N, C-alpha and C positions, 0 to 999 in steps of 0.2 A: 504494500500499500504506499510506497514511496511517493507516488503521484497522486495521493488522495485529494489534494487541493485542486488539482486540475480536473479530476473526475467530478468533484462537487461543482465546479464552474461549468463543465460541459453537460452535465446531466441534471443539475439541481438537486441531486440526492443529498440527504443528510448523511454525514460520515461520523461514526461513532466508534471509539476505541475503548475496549474494556480495560479496567484497571488490573495490573498484575496481581496474581494470587487472589482473584475474585471470581471463582467458577460460577457463582450465582448470576454473574452478569453475562454468561455465555451459555445459556440454557440449551439451545439447539446444538451448539458445538459439542458441549459435554455429552448430550444424548447420542449424537452421531459417533463420538469417540467410543461410547459404550457399545453401540451396535457394531462398530468396526472390530472391537476387541473380541466379539464372538467368532470372528474369522481369523484375526491376527492379534495374538497377545501383545501386550505393551512391550515395546523394545524390539519387535519383529523388524528384521531387515527386509523391507519391501522389494529390494532389488533381487532378492532370491526367488521372487514369484514372477511368472511370465505375464505378459499383457493380457492374455486370455483369462488368466486366473482373476486378475485385478478387475478386469471388465465384468466378470461374472459376479463378483462381490458388488461392484457399483450398480449393476442391473438388479440384483437382489434387494439392495437398499432403496433404489429409486422406484421399485415396483411394490414396495410394502406400504400399505395404508398407515396414515399417522392421524392420531386423535387431533393434534394441533392444526391439521389441514381439513378438518370436518370428514375424516376418514377417506380422504382422497390420497392417492399416492403422490409423492413429489413430482413424478413425471406428469401426472394428470394436471396438478395444480399449475406447474410451469406452462403446460400446453394451454390451460385456461387463460392464464395471464398474457401469453403471447397472442392469442386470438382476440382477447379483450383490447389489447394495445392496437391491433391491426384494425378492428372496427372503429375505435375511437379516432384513429389517425386518418380515416378515409375522408377525402375531400368530396364535397357535394358539388353538383352542377346546377346551373339554372339560376 
């Protein structure tokens, strides 16, 4: 996030950095770490796993429904957001 200021200017997004040693400020990150540890224990050298193995884990996590997303999968929610943005950004004629 070295270019966070530029990202904020270009997108208008609010940028937030959690404080060190404050896991309660990183809820979804901590949850994702827990889910990843089901596949890779803490300290695992991911370079020892092939791209297909890593892709399979990513697919498993992205297709797992989440309570915080109204029981949609992350992939479904991202798809919904992308389609919503496309509809909002469509120009009208006339």
